[in-house]
C-alpha positions, 0 to 999 in steps of 0.5 A: 852474290850468294856463294852457293846459289841453289839449283833450281829449274827454269820453271821455278818461281825463284827464277821467274821472280828474279830481277831479270832472267833468260836463256843463253842463245850463243856461246863464242869463246868467253862471250855468251849472248843471253835472250832476256825473257823477263820484263826487267832488263839487266843492268851493265856489270850485273852478274848472272848465275846459272841454276844448273851450275852453281859455279857459273858466273856471267857478267853483262858487258853490254845490252842491245834491246833484249839481248845481253852480251856477257863475259863468262867469268867461269869455265866456259865448258859448262856453259851451253845454248839453252841454259837458263840464267838469272840475274843477281841484281848486283855486280861482282864483289870481293870480301873487304875486311882486315881478314883478307890480309895474309891471304891469297884469293882469286877474283871471286874472293875464293881462297887460293892458299888452302886456308879457310873461306873468307866471310862473305858478309862484308863485300865491296864492289870491284867497280867504283868511281874516281874520288872527287877532286876535292878529296884528292891530296898531293904528297911530297914524301919520297919513299926510300927503296934501298935500291941504289939506282932507283933512289938516286936516278928515279926516286918516287914519292908516296902516293905516286905511280912507278913503272918497270918497263921492259921486254921479256926476261929483263927482270921486271918481276925480280925488281918488283919482288925486291921492291916489295921486300925492301919497302914492305918490311919498313912500311907501316900500312898494308900491301895489295898485290894484283897478279894479272896474266903472269906465270903461276910459278911467279905468284907461288914464289912471291907468296913464299918470299913474302912469308919468309920475309914475314910481311905476308901478314899485312899483304893480300894477293889477288891472282888471275894468272896466265891460265885464266881466261881473258875476262877474269884477267881483265877484272882482277886488277879492278878487284885488287884496286877495290881492296886498296880503296877499302884499306885507304878509305875505311881503314885509313891506311897507307897502301902499297899497290903492286900489279904484275903485269899492267900490259896483260891488263891491256892485253886482256881488254883487247882479247875481250874486245876482239871476242865481242867483235868491236872495231879496233883503233888504228894501232890494233888495240880496242878503241876504249883502251884509254878509258879502260886504263884510266878506269883503273889508274885514276882510282889509285890516288892519295886522298884525305883518308890515306895514300895508294902508291902504285908499283907496276910492271909493264911488259913491252912486246917485241921490245917496242917501247912505242907500242900503243898499249905501253905508251898509254900506260906510261902516260899515267906514271910519275916515274918510268924505269926502263929496263934494257936488254942490251944492258942485261946482256952486259951482266949489269943488274938491275939493267936500268937504262939511265938515258930513257928512265925518267921521274917527275920528282927530279926537283931541288925542292923535293930532292934536297940540295945535295941530292939534286946537285950530285944528280945533275952533275952526274947527268952532265957527265953521263951525256959526255960519257955517251958521246965518248962511248962511240969513240971508244967503240971505234978506236979504243979508250987509249985514244981519248985525251987525259981529261976525257979518259978520267971522266970516262972511267969515273962515270963507268965506275958509277954505272958499275956501282949502281949494280946491286945484289938482290935479296930476291935472287940471292939463292941463285946468284950466291951473293947475299942481298944488300939494302943501301940507304939513300944518303949512303948512295948519294955520298958514295957517288959524290965520292966517286965523281970527285976523283978520290977513288981514281986508283981503283979499277971499275970492275971493283965497283960491281955488285957491292953495297956501299963503298965501305964494302969495297975491296981495294 
């Protein structure tokens, strides 16, 4: 697709010899209907350009006889009835080369960081098919995050999918930013960040943090933030996935893929579906919801060439985790980390719900004997702690038996120990960030549950690193 298509008149031979051409007959929100006047019918996902406005782009969403319904991927204020359009014969593409590393771009590959434009000679389509089953490869290597609660309770594997699930303001973006900081520093591959429908401020702050952490040079950010229209937000994640595939398949790299926010991708698809007037499902989402989510998720897999490890923030509307859009996304996850508002209100960060979070990696063969034994023992103790909590809330801890009181205190200390100061918010909290290796976390929790620290109050375990930093 040309970066600067020439201005031509509707009667120009250039327009008349295009693969397809026509005129806009209606504009409704981000949807334009085009009356095709050429013999050649445009293909789905083909890009139309407007000779009167070189910046305008329309994508064919579906075709009915000689009428094309198109998504407006540019400012809709410049699109009007009677406007001539011509097909490019190709779909939307983004620049794919090592030159994108260290850059911030939009859906069209245009720089958003005030740097020089990217070369347009090496482009890749934002659409691709899921890799063949014969090329997909399993992986059983656990990635260490340096975040105690994640490494101990919900570890995730290289090439897997991890989701941070929670309502507004519970710290999904902060947790993702911390993970980017901790993993990308030690990661030998490249990172791709997709900003889908989130705040512009968060994208700018993340860019600055990546520069400060000296990892921006092996990261590319693709942004389609909250101010963009639904059609663009719906495509940004696919553009980022195309770049992840390029680095995996052609550069043979291991890729970390971050998306903030996956629910906004679902929401954008729902907005587009509503504009097109399609009949929704019983849950009020588009009938194609499962297909659209799988269209993205199934591309983020490990192949013989390299791995793609996906980390996804998932907004939960009205804190309703059974929402159909959230449930659809969660069905693709290997590890689901649920963030609780009630835990956040208690001042425990990260506010991970230990009871609702889960991971498919919790097996002895994958975790090792020591980690698996300590984890299963803690889960047993946590179940008893939850039952005792109801009694304590009514009659107080002093009414428990001596054995139950000891158990209650030990589990409480582990819960407090799993809080952690983050690098990403150190300037706001006044506490310097801490990276805790996974073996240290396992050893410390084993020590707490063994009773060796029964003489220390639970409050002492809040927001520390390892036990070696504990102030008795």
